[in-house]
C-alpha positions in Angstrom: -9.2 -153.9 126.7 -7.8 -154.5 123.2 -5.2 -152.1 121.8 -7.6 -151.1 119.0 -10.2 -150.1 121.6 -7.6 -148.4 123.7 -6.2 -146.4 120.9 -9.7 -145.3 119.9 -10.2 -144.2 123.5 -7.2 -142.0 123.4 -7.9 -140.5 120.1 -11.4 -139.7 121.1 -10.1 -137.9 124.3 -7.5 -136.0 122.2 -10.0 -134.8 119.7 -12.3 -133.7 122.6 -9.4 -131.7 124.2 -8.7 -130.1 120.7 -12.4 -129.3 120.4 -12.3 -127.4 123.7 -9.1 -125.5 123.4 -8.2 -125.1 119.8 -8.8 -121.6 118.4 -10.5 -123.0 115.4 -12.5 -125.9 116.5 -14.3 -128.1 114.2 -17.7 -128.0 116.1 -19.5 -130.2 113.5 -17.4 -133.2 115.1 -19.1 -132.6 118.5 -21.8 -135.2 117.6 -19.2 -137.9 117.1 -17.4 -137.2 120.2 -20.2 -136.5 122.8 -23.3 -138.3 123.8 -26.6 -136.6 123.1 -27.4 -136.4 126.8 -23.8 -135.2 127.9 -23.8 -133.6 131.3 -21.3 -131.3 132.9 -20.1 -128.0 134.4 -17.7 -125.4 133.3 -15.6 -123.1 135.6 -18.4 -120.7 136.5 -21.8 -121.0 138.2 -23.5 -120.3 134.8 -21.7 -122.7 132.8 -23.8 -125.8 133.0 -24.1 -128.6 130.2 -27.3 -130.6 129.9 -27.4 -132.0 126.3 -25.2 -131.7 123.3 -26.5 -128.4 122.1 -25.7 -126.9 125.6 -22.0 -128.2 125.2 -21.8 -126.6 121.8 -22.9 -123.1 123.2 -20.3 -123.3 125.9 -17.7 -124.0 123.4 -18.8 -121.0 121.2 -18.8 -118.7 124.2 -15.1 -120.0 125.1 -14.3 -119.3 121.3 -15.6 -115.7 121.6 -13.5 -115.1 124.8 -10.4 -116.6 123.1 -10.5 -113.7 120.6 -9.5 -111.3 123.4 -6.5 -113.3 124.4 -3.1 -113.3 122.8 -0.3 -115.9 122.6 -2.8 -118.5 124.0 -0.8 -121.9 125.0 -1.5 -124.9 127.3 0.6 -127.5 128.9 -1.1 -130.8 129.8 -0.3 -132.9 132.8 -1.9 -136.3 133.1 -3.3 -137.1 136.7 -5.4 -140.0 136.2 -6.4 -142.7 133.6 -8.9 -145.4 135.1 -10.9 -147.9 133.2 -13.9 -149.3 135.2 -16.7 -151.8 134.7 -16.3 -154.3 131.7 -13.8 -151.9 130.1 -16.5 -149.7 128.8 -16.2 -146.6 131.0 -13.1 -144.5 131.4 -12.3 -141.6 133.6 -9.6 -139.2 132.6 -8.4 -136.3 134.9 -5.7 -133.8 133.7 -4.3 -130.5 134.8 -3.9 -127.9 132.2 -1.5 -124.9 132.6 -2.9 -122.2 130.4 -0.9 -119.1 129.5 -2.0 -116.1 127.6 -1.8 -112.4 127.2 -4.5 -109.9 127.9 -4.1 -106.2 127.2 -0.2 -106.9 126.9 -0.1 -108.5 130.5 0.9 -112.2 130.8 -1.4 -114.6 132.9 -1.5 -118.0 134.1 -4.5 -120.0 134.6 -4.4 -123.5 136.2 -7.3 -125.6 135.2 -8.3 -129.0 136.1 -10.6 -131.2 134.0 -12.4 -134.5 134.6 -13.9 -136.4 131.6 -16.0 -139.6 131.7 -16.2 -141.6 128.4 -18.5 -144.5 127.6 -18.0 -147.1 124.9 -21.2 -148.0 123.0 -21.8 -149.0 119.4 -18.2 -149.4 118.6 -17.2 -145.9 119.6 -16.4 -143.8 122.7 -18.5 -140.9 123.7 -18.0 -138.2 126.4 -21.0 -138.5 128.8 -19.7 -136.0 131.6 -17.2 -133.2 131.6 -16.2 -131.0 134.5 -13.8 -128.0 134.5 -12.5 -126.3 137.7 -9.9 -123.6 138.5 -7.2 -124.4 140.9 -7.3 -121.6 143.6 -4.3 -121.0 145.7 -5.0 -120.9 149.5 -2.9 -121.1 152.6 -2.0 -124.7 153.7 -4.6 -126.3 155.7 -7.3 -123.8 154.5 -9.3 -126.6 152.7 -12.6 -124.9 152.9 -11.1 -121.3 152.3 -12.2 -120.2 155.7 -9.1 -118.0 156.3 -9.4 -116.6 152.7 -13.0 -115.7 153.4 -12.1 -114.0 156.5 -9.5 -112.0 154.8 -12.1 -111.0 152.1 -14.6 -110.1 154.7 -12.0 -107.9 156.4 -11.2 -106.2 153.1 -15.0 -105.8 152.2 -15.6 -104.4 155.8 -12.6 -101.8 155.3 -14.2 -100.7 151.9 -17.7 -100.5 153.5 -16.3 -98.3 156.5 -14.3 -96.1 154.0 -17.4 -95.7 151.8 -19.5 -95.0 154.8 -17.0 -92.2 155.9 -17.1 -90.9 152.4 -20.9 -90.8 152.4 -21.1 -89.1 155.8 -18.8 -86.4 154.7 -20.8 -86.2 151.4 -24.1 -85.7 153.7 -22.2 -83.2 155.7 -21.2 -81.2 152.7 -24.6 -81.4 151.3 -26.1 -80.2 154.5 -23.7 -77.4 154.6 -24.4 -76.5 150.9 -28.2 -76.6 151.8 -27.6 -74.2 154.7 -25.8 -71.8 152.4 -28.4 -72.0 149.7 -31.1 -71.3 152.3 -29.3 -68.4 153.7 -28.6 -67.3 150.0 -32.4 -67.3 149.5 -32.9 -65.3 152.7 -30.5 -62.6 151.6 -32.0 -62.7 148.0 -35.3 -62.0 149.5 -33.9 -59.2 151.6 -32.4 -57.7 148.5 -35.7 -57.6 147.0 -36.6 -55.3 149.8 -33.6 -53.1 149.8 -35.3 -50.3 147.7 -38.5 -50.7 149.7 -36.7 -50.2 153.0 -35.0 -47.3 151.8 -38.3 -45.8 150.8 -39.9 -46.6 154.1 -36.9 -45.4 156.3 -36.8 -42.2 154.3 -40.3 -41.0 155.3 -39.4 -41.1 159.2 -36.1 -39.6 158.6 -37.5 -36.7 156.7 -39.9 -36.1 159.7 -36.9 -36.3 162.2 -34.8 -33.9 160.1 -37.7 -31.6 159.7 -38.7 -31.5 163.3 -35.1 -31.2 164.4 -34.7 -28.0 162.3 -37.9 -26.5 163.5 -37.0 -27.3 167.1 -33.6 -25.7 166.6 -35.3 -22.5 165.5 -37.7 -22.7 168.4 -34.9 -23.0 170.8 -33.5 -19.6 169.5 -36.9 -18.1 169.7 -37.2 -19.3 173.3 -33.8 -18.0 174.4 -34.8 -14.5 172.9 -38.0 -14.4 175.0 -36.0 -15.4 178.0 -33.7 -12.6 177.4 -36.7 -10.2 177.2 -38.1 -11.7 180.6 -41.1 -13.1 178.7 -41.4 -16.4 180.8 -44.9 -17.2 179.6 -44.0 -17.1 175.8 -40.9 -19.0 176.6 -42.9 -21.7 178.2 -45.3 -21.8 175.3 -42.3 -22.3 172.8 -40.9 -25.1 175.1 -44.3 -26.9 174.9 -44.0 -26.8 171.0 -40.4 -28.1 171.4 -41.5 -31.0 173.5 -44.2 -32.0 170.9 -41.6 -31.9 168.2 -39.4 -34.0 170.4 -42.1 -36.5 170.7 -42.7 -36.7 167.0 -39.0 -37.1 166.6 -39.0 -40.1 168.9 -42.0 -41.6 167.2 -40.5 -41.5 163.7 -37.2 -42.6 165.1 -38.7 -45.6 166.5 -40.7 -46.2 163.3 -37.2 -46.2 161.4 -35.6 -48.4 164.1 -38.4 -50.9 164.0 -38.0 -51.2 160.1 -34.3 -52.0 160.5 -34.6 -54.5 163.3 -37.3 -56.2 161.3 -35.0 -56.5 158.4 -32.2 -57.6 160.6 -34.4 -60.6 162.0 -35.3 -61.4 158.5 -31.7 -62.0 157.4 -30.6 -63.7 160.6 -30.9 -67.4 161.6 -33.7 -67.6 164.1 -34.3 -69.9 167.1 -37.5 -71.3 165.6 -39.5 -70.1 168.7 -43.0 -69.0 168.0 -44.2 -65.7 169.5 -47.4 -63.7 169.5 -47.3 -61.7 166.3 -49.8 -59.3 164.6 -50.2 -61.1 161.3 -52.3 -58.2 159.8 -49.3 -55.7 160.6 -46.7 -58.2 159.2 -48.6 -58.9 156.0 -49.2 -55.1 155.5 -45.5 -54.3 156.1 -44.1 -56.8 153.6 -46.8 -55.7 151.0 -45.6 -52.1 151.1 -41.8 -53.0 151.3 -42.1 -55.3 148.3 -44.1 -52.8 146.2 -41.8 -49.9 146.8 -38.7 -52.3 146.2 -40.3 -53.1 142.8 -41.1 -49.6 142.0 -37.6 -48.6 142.6 -36.4 -51.1 140.0 -39.1 -50.3 137.5 -40.7 -46.9 137.9 -43.1 -47.7 135.0 -44.8 -50.4 137.0 -47.9 -49.5 138.9 -50.3 -51.7 140.7 -53.5 -51.5 142.9 -52.8 -52.8 146.2 -55.9 -54.2 148.2 -56.0 -55.4 151.7 -58.7 -57.0 153.6 -57.5 -57.9 157.1 -59.7 -59.5 159.7 -59.1 -57.5 162.7 -60.7 -60.1 165.0 -57.6 -62.3 164.6 -55.4 -60.4 167.0 -52.1 -61.9 167.6 -51.1 -65.4 166.3 -48.2 -67.7 167.6 -45.8 -67.9 164.7 -42.2 -67.6 164.0 -42.4 -64.0 162.6 -39.1 -64.1 160.6 -40.1 -67.3 158.8 -43.7 -66.4 158.2 -42.5 -63.0 156.9 -40.2 -64.7 154.3 -43.2 -66.8 153.2 -45.5 -63.8 152.9 -42.7 -61.9 151.0 -42.1 -64.7 148.6 -45.8 -65.0 147.7 -46.0 -61.1 147.2 -42.9 -60.9 145.3 -44.1 -63.8 143.0 -47.4 -62.1 142.7 -45.6 -58.8 141.5 -43.5 -60.8 139.0 -46.6 -62.5 137.5 -48.3 -58.9 137.0 -44.9 -57.6 135.6 -44.9 -60.3 133.1 -48.5 -59.8 132.1 -48.0 -56.0 132.0 -45.2 -56.6 129.4 -47.7 -58.3 127.2 -50.4 -55.6 127.8 -49.9 -53.9 124.4 -50.8 -57.1 122.6 -53.7 -58.0 125.0 -55.1 -54.4 124.8 -55.3 -54.7 121.0 -57.2 -58.1 121.2 -59.4 -57.0 124.0 -60.2 -53.7 122.3 -61.4 -55.5 119.2 -63.5 -57.9 121.2 -65.0 -55.8 124.1 -64.1 -52.2 123.4 -61.4 -50.0 125.2 -60.2 -52.2 127.9 -56.8 -52.4 129.3 -54.9 -54.5 131.8 -54.3 -53.2 135.5 -52.3 -55.1 137.9 -54.1 -55.8 141.2 -52.5 -57.5 144.2 -54.8 -58.5 147.2 -53.5 -59.5 150.6 -56.2 -60.6 153.0 -56.5 -62.5 156.4 -59.5 -64.3 157.7 -60.3 -66.1 161.0 -61.8 -69.5 160.7 -63.3 -71.8 163.3 -60.0 -73.8 163.7 -57.5 -71.9 161.5 -56.3 -68.7 160.2 -56.0 -67.8 156.5 -53.7 -65.5 154.7 -54.4 -65.1 151.1 -52.1 -63.4 148.5 -54.0 -63.0 145.2 -52.8 -61.6 141.9 -54.4 -61.1 138.3 -51.2 -61.9 136.5 -50.4 -64.7 134.0 -51.4 -67.6 136.1 -49.5 -70.8 136.3 -49.5 -73.3 133.3 -51.2 -76.6 134.0 -48.3 -78.6 133.1 -46.0 -77.3 135.8 -48.6 -76.8 138.7 -47.5 -80.0 140.4 -43.8 -79.0 140.3 -43.9 -75.5 141.9 -43.1 -76.5 145.4 -40.3 -78.7 144.3 -36.8 -77.5 145.2 -35.0 -75.7 142.4 -38.0 -75.6 140.1 -38.7 -72.1 138.7 -40.6 -70.7 135.7 -38.5 -67.7 135.8 -35.5 -67.2 133.3 -32.0 -68.2 134.3 -30.5 -65.8 136.9 -33.9 -64.5 138.1 -35.0 -67.2 140.4 -33.2 -69.8 142.7 -36.1 -72.2 142.7 -36.0 -72.4 146.4 -38.6 -69.6 147.4 -41.7 -71.6 147.2 -40.0 -74.9 148.4 -38.8 -73.1 151.6 -42.2 -71.4 151.9 -44.0 -74.7 151.9 -41.6 -76.4 154.3 -42.1 -73.4 156.7 -45.8 -73.4 156.6 -46.2 -77.2 156.7 -43.3 -78.5 158.8 -42.6 -75.5 160.7 -46.1 -74.4 161.6 -48.1 -77.5 161.0 -50.3 -75.7 158.3 -51.1 -75.9 154.7 -49.9 -74.0 151.6 -52.3 -74.3 148.6 -52.5 -72.7 145.2 -55.5 -71.8 143.0 -54.7 -70.6 139.6 -56.1 -70.2 136.2 -53.7 -69.5 133.2 -54.3 -66.0 131.9 -56.5 -65.1 134.9 -54.3 -65.0 138.0 -53.1 -67.0 141.0 -54.2 -67.2 144.6 -52.0 -68.7 147.2 -53.7 -69.6 150.5 -51.7 -70.1 153.8 -53.7 -72.0 156.3 -52.4 -72.0 159.9 -53.7 -73.7 163.0 -55.9 -71.2 165.1 -53.2 -70.7 167.8 -54.1 -67.4 169.2 -52.9 -65.0 171.8 -54.9 -61.9 172.2 -52.2 -60.1 174.2 
């Protein structure tokens, strides 16, 4: 090879390195240094060169990255210079030790580059270029097997650690869910507090009254005994016995109410038992109504019941189904309360259109025996549910009530109790401005004990 040709090769290679590594490269020179069909690879999987335009794009990318680096320097170490063929092909291999700072931290980057140049038309052109990073491994670990094993161990440790964290998170969420469910149970019980007090007060009044009367009768009986009038004393004792029977009856009534509410608030075993669904629905209807009346004495509603007496006992979890019925009745009262608040405006409009009309809240609870099922229906003539939210009412934490007035769990829990706990259906039929009807449909699993 002539000295002129050799010097031209060295200069072309030097200009190529400057084009790659200089912070202000003259990219317009690339056409004079690289072949149009240049081919090569950068240091990452994405950095592929097929043509001079791709080479230019790779250099522009490197230039953008260089802007993030400070004090960029490189030290070149010649590894190989080989001329092959008829002195028209050259292979250059170099090691470059790059040093730079990133975010104030000094870094070293060992880079190996291989460049193949071809002599044609009195000039050298780069036809292939390849860059790779020199990665340190243990001696003898040519294929990085030991390094990969170590990485896998580290990844497995991270996976195990993350799995433990996720399990704990799931456990915490489950505990929180249980707390929320219990809170919803206690909130529904709170809705009944005033109603319970009202219901208990009646039997307690009877107990107190009959106790006072019986006390007076005992005094009278003693007086008759002192007189020796045994027949009159026996007659009085019969009155006392009747009073005691009434005291026992009303005492059991109060006891039943308390036990029912305790069952309502406790966690249950989930076991179904024969239950009088008509009695259960009627009980919660009255308790919920008196509870609301205690909070808002101005509220009045007409309560209607239509119970199918042929149903008998139905196998359900009474505490759970009681919560469902209570929730639906409470929501019905809320809907009527909201409509009552707008009754003045509604009365004004309807009076003009239809004469002297006014809104009267009506809550209807009914049961009906079907061929293969039993239906419990709670109907109101309240505001109705807006069409845009009807598909969301059974979603957890969704509520149309103002902040602080609803947990958003009532209907969600009710839906799960009916569908998952009892294999039934919970449907809603509503018309905005007209009212809402919730229908519980349970399998016809009856026990007429």
